[in-house]
N, C-alpha and C positions, 0 to 999 in steps of 0.2 A: 552675647553668647549665641553661637550658631544654632543650637538645637532648641534654644527657647523660642526662636522664630518659627521653626518646624512645629513645636508643641502648639503653639497659637494656632497655626493652620489646622493641625489634626484636631484640636478641640472644636474649632468651628465646623470641620467636615463631619465630625461624628455626633453632632448635636442631633440625634434621633432617638426614638425608643426602641427598647429591645437590645439583646446581646450583640446582634450583627448590625452594625451601624455602617455608615458610608466609609469611614476610613479604612476598615479591614477589607471591605469589598474592592475599594479602589487599589489598595496595595495588593491584594489577590490578583486582580485583573492585570496589574502592571506586571506582576511576577510572571504570570502565565504568558503575556505577549513577549516580554524580553526573553524568558526561557525558551520559547519556541523559536524566536529569531535566533538566538544563540545556537540551538540545536540544528536548526536548518541551514543557516548561512554561513556560520563560522567554524566548522568542524572539519577535522581532517579524519577522523573515524567517528563511527556512530557514537553520538551523544557527548563528545568531548569538545569544548569550545577553547579557543585561544585565550579570551578573557570573558570569564563567566560572570556577567554583570547582575543576573537575576537576584543573587543573594544580597547584593549591596542595597537593593531596594528594601528588603526585609530588614537588614541591619539598620539602615537609616531610621525605619519607623520604630524598631525597637529600643534604639538609642534614646528616644524621647517619650515614647508611651510608657507610663507606669507599668510594672511588672503585673499587677493585679488585673490589668486590662489586656494581657497578651493572648488569652484563649482564643478569642474570635480571630485574632491576627494568625494565630498558629494554625486553626482550622481552615481559614480562607486560603492561606498560603499552601497548605498541604494539598487540598483539593485542586488548586490551579497548578502546582507542581507536577502532581500525578497525571492531570490531563495533558500537560505540555509534553511530559515525557512519552505518554502513549502516542500522542500525535507526531512526535518526533522519531518514533520508530523502536522505542525501548520495549522489550517485552513486559508484562505485568509483574513478574516476579522481581524485576529491577526498578520498574517505574515506581512502585510504592515506596520502597526503601530510600531510593534516591531523593524522593520528595521529602521524607522524614529527615534524612541527613542534612538536607539544605537548610531546613528550620533549625535543626540543632546547632548547625554551624553558626548561623546568624546569632542565635540566642546566646550561645556561648560567647561570641565575640562581643555582643552588647553587655552581657553580665561582667565579663572579665575588664571591659573598659570602664564601666561604672565603678567596679570595685577598686580598680588601680587609681583612678582619677579622684574618686570620692564626692564628685559633683557634676555638673553639666560639662560636656565635652566642648571645649574650646580649641578649634584647629589653630588659631593664631598663638597659642602657647606650645612652645617646642616640646616641653615635657608631656603635655597632653597627647601631642601628636605621636611621640615615641611610644608611649603606652597604648595608643589605639593600634599602631603598627605591630606591636608585640602581641596584643590581644588577637588581632587578626591572623597573624601566623600561627599562632596556637590553635586557633578554631578551625583553620583551614587543614592543619596537619591532623587533627582530631577527626574531621569529617572525611578526610582522605583515606585515614586508616579503617574507618567504618565502611566506606563504600567500595574500596579496592577489590574485595572478594566479589561483589555484585558486577562492578564494572569488568573485572577480568573475565567472568563467566558470560557477560552479555555482549563483549566485542571480541572475545577470544584472543586476548593478550596477556602478557606476563604481568603478575601481580605487582612487582616493583614498578613497571612502566605504567600501570594503571593508577597507582598511587601518586607517582610523580606528575602525571597528567592532570589529575584531579587537584593536587595541591597547588600546582603552578597556576592553572586557570583561575581556581577560586581565589587564591591570595591576590592575584592582580585585579580581580573584579572588586574585591573588597577594598583594597587599598586605592585603586584609581577612581572607582565610580562612587562609593560612599561619600568621600570629601566633597564631591562636586554636587551630589544631592543636597548635602547639608547646607553648602554655600548657596544653591539655587533657592532653597526654601528660606533661608535667611534673608536673601535679597528680596524675594517676594513678599515677605512679611514686613520689610522696612528696616530690619535689624542691621543690614549691612549693605554697602555699595559695592557694585561689581566694578565699576570703572576706577575706584580708589582716586578719584580726582582726575582722572585722565579724561580726554575727550573721546567721543564715540568713533571719530575718524581714526585716532591712533589705535584704538583697541580693534577696530575693524582691519586696519592695515597689518596689525601685528598677527592676527588669526589668519588673514589671507596669506601672509608670509609663510606661517606654520602649514597651512594646507597646501599651498602651492609647492614649497619645498618637499613635503611629504609625498605629493603625487610625482613630483620629478624623480625623487630617490627610489620610490618603490615600483614605479612604472616601467623602469627599464632594468635589464639584467646584464648590462655591460660594465659598469663601473660599481665597486663597493664603496657607496658615498653615505653611509650611515652617519659618519661624522658631521655631515651637513646640517643634521637636524638638531644638534645640540645647542649651537649659538642661538637660533631663534627661540628655542624653548627656554633658555635661561633669560633672554632679552624680555620675553613675555612675562617671565616669573618676576623680574625685577621691576618691570613696569606696572603689572596689573595683579601682583602678589599672588596669594594662593588661588584666587579665582582663575587668574590667568594661567598659572601653572597646570591646575587640574585640567582646564579646558584643552590646553595645548597637548598635554599628554594623552588625554582621551582621543584627540584629533589624530594624532600619530598612530595611536593603537587601532583605531577604527581603519584608517586607510591602510596601515601596513598589515593588519590581519587580512583585509580583503585581497590585496595582491599577493601576499605570501601564500595563501591558501590555493590561490590560482596559479602558482608556479613562476610569479614575477618578483622582480626586486632583487637588491644585492644579497639577500639571504639565500635566494634560489642558487646563487653560484656556489654555495658550500656543498661539500659531499654529504651523502646520506639521503634517507628518505624525507618526506613531507614533514613526519611527526618530529624528526631531529631538528628540522629547519624551524618548526613552530617552537620547540624548546628554546632554541637560540634566540628567537625573536622574543619570547618571554622574558628571557634573561636580559636582553637588550632593554625592554620596557622597565623592568626592575631597577637596572642600573640608572636609566634616566630618571625614574621617579625618586630613588632614594636622595639624590641631591636636590631636586627642584623642589619638591613640597616642604621639606625641612627648611631650606633656604627662605622660602615664601613665609613660612611660620614665623621665622625669626625677623623678617622684615614687617610682618603683620603686628608682631608685638612691639617692635620699634615704633611703628605708626601709632599705635594704642597708646604708648606711653608719652609720645609727643603731642598727642592729642589732649590727653590728661593734663600735661604741663601747660599747654596753650589755654585750656579751659580754666585751669587754676589761676593763671595770669590774667585772664579777662573777666573772671566772674569772682564776686565777693563771696567768700566761703561761707559766711554765716547767713546772709540774706538771699543769695542767689541773684542779686541784682549785679549789674555791671561793676567791675573794679574801678578804682579811681583812675588807673591808666588807661583802661579801656574807655572810659566815659570822656576823658580829656581828649583822647585821640578822636572819637566820635565828634565831639564838640567842634574841634577844628575843621574836620572834614565836612561836617554839616553846614557850619558857617561859611566856609569858602564856597560850597555849592549854592547857599542862598544868595550870597553877594554875586555870584555869577549869573544866576538866573533870576534875580530880582524878586525872589519869594520871601514870604513872611517867615520869621524865625523868632522863637521865644525860648527862654530858659527860666527855671525855677530853682531855688534852693529852699530847703526846709530841714528842720530838725525838731527833735522831740522835747518838748518843754519839761523842764526840771528833771531831766533823765537821770542825774546823778542820785537824786532823792529817790528813784525807783530802785536803783542798785543798792542803795544804803537800806531801804525799808524791806525790801523783799528778796534781795540777793541778786547775783549776776545771772543765775539761770533763768529768772524771771525777765531780768533786762534784756537778755538775748532773745527770749521769746517775743518780747515786746518789739524788738527791732526786726525780727523775722516777719511779725504780723504786719508792721507798717511797711516793710518792703514789699510784701505781698500784695497788699492793698494799693500801694503806688503803681505796681506792675499792672495790677488788673485794671485800675481806673485810668492812669495817666500812660502806661507803658504801652497800651495799644496804639497810641499816636505818636510815640517817640521811643526815648530810651531812659531808663531809671538806673541811677548809680549810686553807691555808697562812697561818699568821699573820705570818710573817717568817723569813728565814734559814732554819734547819733545824728551826723549830718548826711543829708541825701541830696542829689541833685536830679532834675529831670530835663531832658532835651526834647524839645516839641518843634521840630522842623515843620514848615507849612502851616503854623498856627499862629494867629494874630495874637496880640497882647491880651484882648478880651476873651478869646477863646481859651487862651492858656489859663487865665485867671478864673474862668469857669470850671475848668477841669481841676484846678487845684483847690477850689471851694468845694468840689465834690469829695476831694480826698480829705480835706480838713474835716468834713462832717462824718465821713466814714471811720476816721481814726477816732472820734469822740463817742461814736455810737457804742452803747453798751449792750444793745439788745442781742446781738450774735457774736459775742466775744468768745474767742477760743479758750479752752481750758488752759490755765497757766499764764494767762495775759491780763494785766490789769489795765484799766482805762487811761488813756493818755491823751493830751492835745499836741497838736503841731503848729508851728509859726512858719509862714511861707512868704517867701520874696519872689516876686515874678517881674521879668524884663524882657523887652523885645529888642533885638539887635537892630540898630540902624544901618541902613545900607552903606557899605564901605567902611564900617568899623571892624574891629577884630573880635572874633568870638569871645575872647577873654574878657574884653570889656563888657559885654552883656552878662558874663557870669559875675564879674564884679559889682555890677548894677544890681543884680538879683541879690547878692551878698548883702548890699547896703539896704535893699528893701526888706530882707529878712531881719535885719537888726532893727529897722523901724517897727516891724510887726512885734518883735519881743518887747521893745520899750514902750510900745503902745497898748500893751496888756496881754500879749501872747494870744494863742488860739485864734488866729486870724490870718487873712491873706492880704498882703500889701503888694501893690503894684507900683512900678516906675514908668511914667510916660515920657 
């Protein structure tokens, strides 16, 4: 979940005493810097940005911080916004309410998103994304209605034009920048992979393509070539999913905003003043965003479902060890590698002694708990040196590449003792013993032959009295 990663970072950042901790101060400072840059560099009239990104920082924070801890964020952001507005040229009578309206917008978007979703925001879920978009639209419309009178008086323009300017720039900021912030936080915390299995070279080439074409399209005023931007944006979306889509759209927005505000690019060919051209550019960004990020969201969801299916196929659901299919596949591959390299290779089979009586006496819930306990012990003791898999019922197998027969027997003896140890028995687990057979694969033999030898050794361990480790030389 995207915002869980951000919340982990935020919790680490605010680990300080007092109501004002690092988190609110960082968000406030970031809001100040981004707001001032927006006002100074990307405006066509006093205080109106093509894409207002400052509120996206606040929204990203409020989406993951509990509402009971919003107060220091609200105060910090208001002070930062007020200072940025004053330095940006707004009169004091407009700077203060603008700062308050920005906070109200982010708070309303966060509250609506949380209420509609009913849980953490996950951008890879299409329904979550649609609810986030709807919440952002409502919040931007609300803030535009509050700010239009102040904006109209501050920059001397019609009320309706002021409302549209505020609504368009804030909506694009919330929709374009907030997702990429959440994705960046998730990648930083290890909850998400940016490359989605792709290479760094491929990702760099895709972003270079988007950047190069954006500069080529907007740095000239001869040809209306906006259509050239859509194929690389969609290609980046399909290859890098939502992370790629958001970076691509933000790249186009930044480059296009700069050239459009200085009178360059295909949008400069259209009639009207600079403000009309900015409106058209905002419309273009919205049209580019609406298909790209939802498509990426659907692809993310498909990838997540495929990963779950793959994990279920390769992992035993009860014990968390490798499934039978996964273990046998890894056995074959490791055996071939050992034959090719001339390295040691050992395998073991073990099962729980008298497991049927455990189920009969204590019930299947206790039997399941015993299997989970044994699987966890095997993974902790032996799995560090190989792979533990459940072949079926109470039977497990251990793959130990690079381990000699004696080394493998030593590990299995440690596992046998741990299983019978009652000093640290988890609740709901009864004491059990295991019988283990260990065999080493002779060079040139098939891996399946080593598994059969271990099975024969396990049979000898059972007939020899159980609760023992039997090796085959």
